[in-house]
BABAFI-88448 format. One record per atom (N, C-alpha, C): x, y, z; residue in one letter. Coordinates in steps of 0.05 Angstrom, whole numbers, plus 5000, padded with zeros to 4 digits. Layout:
XYZA...
This chain:
501749775000X500050005000X501850255000X501350434982X502950684980X502050885000X503951015013X503351225031X502951485016X501051645026X500751905015X503052085024X504052255006X506152435016X505052615038X506652655058X505852825080X505553115071X503553245080X503253535073X505253695090X506553875076X508554035090X507154225109X508354245132X507254415153X507254715144X505254845152X505055135146X506955285164X507955515154X509655685169X508655975166X509356135186X508556415184X510456555165X509356705146X510956865128X509857145127X511457325116X510657605111X510557645080X508257725070X508057795042X508258095040X510258185025X510958475024X510258584996X508858804995X508158934970X508859234972X509659344949X510059634946X508159734924X506359914930X504460024911X502859794896X502159584911X500559374901X502059154885X504759184883X506358994868X508058834888X508058564885X509558394904X512558464903X513758474927X516658504930X517858234939X516558104959X517657854968X515857714988X516357454991X515057285011X517157205031X517157325054X519357295074X518657075094X520556895097X520156675116X521856435108X521556215123X523055975117X522955775139X523755525133X523655305152X525355345177X527655465174X529455485197X529855775206X528055955198X528356235205X527656275234X529556385249X529156435278X527856705281X528556905264X527257165266X527157295239X525157465235X524857615210X524357905217X525558085202X525358375207X524858515181X522658655179X522158825156X522259105166X524059275155X524559535166X524459745145X523259975152X523460215136X525360405151X527460495137X529360665150X529760915133X530461125148X531061385135X533761475143X535461545123X538161655129X538161945120X538362125140X538362405134X540662495117X542962365121X545362435105X544862405075X543562185068X543062125040X540162195031X538562285050X535762345045X534362125030X534661885041X533561645028X531961485048X529561395039X527861215054X528060945040X528660725056X529060465044X527460255060X526660045046X525359815057X527059565054X527459415075X529059175073X527858965092X528258705084X527358485101X529858305106X530558285131X532858115139X531957915160X533657735167X532957545187X535357375196X534757185214X536657005225X535856725219X537556575205X536956305197X538756125214X537655905225X539255725241X538755445229X540155375207X539555125193X540354875208X542454875223X543454635236X543454655267X542254865277X542054915306X544754955320X546954985304X549555035315X550655305306X550055365281X551155615270X548855795261X549356045258X547256235250X548056375224X546056445209X546556585184X544856845184X546057065177X544457315173X543557295144X540957345139X539857315112X538257555104X537757585078X535757775068X534157655045X531857765039X530157645019X530057804993X530558064995X530658224971X532558464976X533658574954X535358804957X533759034967X535059214981X533659444993X532059594972X529659664978X527859804960X527660094968X528160274949X527860564955X524960634955X524160804974X521460894976X521361194971X519261284958X518761564951X516261664965X515861924968X513362024979X510961924963X508961824977X506561714964X506661414961X508961294964X509060994962X507560874985X506260644979X504860495000X506160225002X506660145027X507859885033X505759725048X505359475039X503459295053X504959055062X504558985088X505758745099X503458575109X503158335098X501058155106X502257915120X501457865144X502357625159X500457405152X501557175142X499956955134X501356695139X499956475135X501056205137X501356095108X503555965103X504055855076X505955615079X506055455058X507955225058X510655295047X510955535035X513555615025X513755925025X516256015021X516956295019X519156324999X519856574993X522256614976X524656514991X526556384977X529056304991X530656544999X531756545023X533356775032X536156755020X537456985019X540257005010X541957035035X544056875038X545756885061X547757115059X547757295078X549657525079X552157455094X551957285114X554357215130X553557035153X555656925165X555256745188X556256885213X555056805235X556156905260X555856695282X557056775304X557156585327X559656415324X559556185335X561855995333X560955755318X562855605308X562255365293X563355135309X561954905308X562354685325X565054555327X565354375346X567954235350X568754065327X566853965311X567653805287X569153975267X568854245269X570354425251X573154485261X573954335281X576554395293X576054575317X578154725324X577854915346X575655115340X574355225360X572255415356X573255645339X571755715318X572555925300X570456145301X571256395299X569456615298X569456735270X567056815261X566756925234X565357185235X565957365215X564557615213X561757565204X559757685216X556957645209X556257755182X557957945172X557258085148X558657975123X561257905125X562657805101X563457515104X563357405128X564057125131X566957075136X568657285138X571557255142X572057125169X573856935170X574656795194X576756955209X576456975236X578357115252X581056985250X583157145247X585957035246X587857255255X590357205253X592357405261X592157655244X591257615218X591057845200X588257965199X586257805207X583457905206X582357915235X582058155244X580958205271X577958205270X576658055288X573758035289X572858105317X571158305319X569858375345X567558185350X567658045372X565657835378X563557945397X561057925389X558858025405X557057795413X555057855429X553257645439X551457535417X550757695398X548957605376X550057645349X552357785346X553557825320X556557885323X557957845302X560857905301X561358085277X563458245279X564158415256X567158455254X568258425230X571058475226X571558775222X574058855225X574759135223X574159245195X574559075174X573959165147X571059235143X569259065153X566359115151X565559345169X566859375192X566259595210X566759855196X569059875182X569660125168X567760155144X567059935130X565359955106X562560035114X561559935136X558759995145X558560245162X560860355169X560860605185X563060785174X562660885149X564761035135X565461305148X563761405166X564261655179X566561645199X567261395207X569361365227X571961285213X574161405222X576761325211X577761075223X577261035249X578260795263X575960655277X576060385279X573960235293X574060285323X
């Protein structure tokens, strides 16, 4: 007797639209957290929409992910976020790893959350409770500072 394939469990996802047009379906099987943010930078006079999150595929390491490139918003734009249940979402793009990686990888290694660089004598990584950052990314993401 053949078994019926099991129906895939539903997961909570975010359906994101700009001016009635779909931008992305945010979510996934191993997503620990999802963040959809509208930000304004006075220096560049720019309003942007982005969806990022934390993926924990093997319960030992973490990945910072995003679902779509940042979307510029203009006056009059409307953004709709619908929370729903679905069996799938758009696959996330991995931006970087953080935390530590297990003993099977050898000694505990630290990685930059943004570029994935491994800490070494040449690559300095600041280790935080929920994220790590190398000096190169610190300068890249904070260009107003000369030194980290």
